[in-house]
C-alpha positions, 0 to 999 in steps of 0.5 A, a space after each residue: 864885099 858885104 862878107 869881106 867887110 863884115 869880117 873886118 869889122 869882126 876882126 876889129 871887134 875882136 882887137 878891141 875886146 881883148 885890149 879892153 879886157 886887161 882894164 877892169 883887170 889891172 887891179 887884180 893883177 897889181 895885187 897878185 904881181 906886187 905891182 907899182 902904179 907906174 908898173 901898172 901903167 907900163 902894162 896897160 901901155 906895152 901894146 901902144 909901145 909896139 903900135 908906135 913902131 909897127 904902125 906906119 912900117 905896116 901901112 907902107 908895107 900895105 901900099 907896097 905888097 897888099 893889105 890883104 895879107 898883112 891883115 890875115 898873118 896880124 889876125 893869127 898873132 892876136 890869137 896867139 898874144 891873147 893865148 900868152 896873155 892868158 898863160 902869162 903868170 909873171 910881170 914880163 911874160 905878160 907885158 911881152 904878151 902885150 907887146 905882140 898884141 900891139 904889134 898885132 893890133 897896130 897892123 890889123 888897124 893900119 892894114 885892115 883899114 885900108 884894105 876896107 878903104 880900097 874895096 868900098 866906093 869913094 861914095 861910101 868911104 867916109 861911112 865906112 871908115 867912121 864904122 870902124 869905130 863904131 864897131 869898136 865900140 862894140 867890142 869897148 863896150 863888150 870887152 870891160 865887163 865880159 872880162 870882169 865877170 869872166 875872171 871872176 867866175 872862170 879865173 883871170 886868164 878865161 877872157 884872153 883864152 876866149 878873145 884868142 879862139 875868136 881871134 882865130 876864127 874870125 881870121 880864118 873867116 877873113 881868108 875865105 872872105 875874098 880879096 877886096 879891091 886893092 887900089 894903086 898908091 904912092 911907095 914912099 919910104 917913111 921919111 918922104 911920107 912924113 914930109 909929103 903930109 906935115 904940111 897936110 893940115 887935115 892929116 895934123 889934125 887927124 893925128 892931134 885928134 888920136 894922141 888927145 883920144 889916145 891921151 885920154 884913154 890912158 888915163 882914165 884906164 889906169 887911174 880910174 879902175 884903181 880909184 874904183 877898187 880902192 873905193 871897194 868896187 869889185 872887177 866885174 863892176 868895175 868892168 860894168 861901168 865902163 861897158 855902160 860908158 862904152 855904150 854910151 860911145 857906141 850910140 854917139 859914134 853910130 849918130 856921127 857916122 850916119 852925118 858922113 863927110 858932115 862930121 870930119 872937120 876939123 872945127 868939129 873935132 876942135 869942139 870934141 877936144 874941148 867937151 872931152 877936157 870939161 868932162 874931166 871937170 868932176 874928178 878934179 874936185 872929187 875922188 868919190 866913185 860917183 865923181 869916177 863914173 860920170 867922168 867915165 860917161 861923160 866923156 864917151 860922147 866926146 870920144 865917139 865923135 873925135 874916134 868917129 871923124 878921125 880916120 875920114 879926116 885922115 884919109 882925105 888928106 892923104 888924098 890931098 897930099 898924094 900918099 897912099 891911105 895906108 901909109 896915112 892911117 898908118 901915121 894916126 896909129 902912131 899918135 895913138 900908139 905914143 899917146 896910149 904909151 905915154 899916157 898910163 906910164 905919166 899917169 902913173 909915175 904923177 898919180 904916185 907923186 903928186 895925187 890923181 887929181 894932178 894927173 887929171 889936170 895935166 891931161 885937161 890942159 893938154 886937151 884944152 890946148 889941143 882943142 884951141 888949135 883944132 878950132 884955130 886950123 879949121 879957118 886956114 883949111 879947105 876940105 877937099 871933095 872926098 868922092 874925087 879920085 879913088 
């Protein structure tokens, strides 16, 4: 069992490295391919496009035919997408590679999380699912600085080649890591699944958390590197800034994971969303390097809290609604993918017309509204015992 968990976590780690590798390189691609801010946003949001359409079908298919098969297939697709990203020398080929990456990533996060959830004892489920976000934090920490410095010294495609090789190796290891467990789940069609969870407040709260986090990631991933580049910061240094922020995220995620179900509460999620909104205040008053770096670091603890409690909240809500955890996790990934698709596109368009501060201010308003709604939702929701049932 330990080998299986290690392999799933390792695949998620590589996935996150590939996701974040593009962030410090976005200004370089903008310059080399002659992209506008909106086109650069499209490049960063392309993986979210695939996530929107793949996540729920992947979750339902995982509940129906087994999460193991889908996770392994997605691992090999991840390796292929990384290779094509390294080879891409034009905008549309790079967009296509990022869409393929998004399809693989959505399946890994959905089917892989469901496989892990089924394979661990119920008493350990929240901790095991929360640990996914801690592992992702390691990938978030490694990805930007790894990509920035490797691209500077070995070429723009080098980070993607290295990540592709790692994805292939980890997936081969996953094939031989054992089948784990497969719990029985309901096999509802997509519309029935959505109807089953639309009144389940834990799932809705977890979905709101994913949307807020996805919006935050998308806005920062586009605007912060472009602003830092404009201020004369190199790709390697930009990557280092994001990696330091990810290190802060990792510490926070590990701390929240240790709390387990005590942290997986809607009221805590609401407080985290409000804190996330407030962390953006420096860039509302200044576009200096110090202000941008401060926001990258300040938002990390709030994002760590929100991401780490999201899957446990969704899994508990799925149990209460009587739907498969794969389908529920797929719905959460759709929320993240939608936000990750829209945020860089919208932030790029707004920044191009009205400036970066207006784009940041729009996110702050949305995060404040989401936080207030989550706090209000808390009083009307009783949290089930996550140790009951499979």
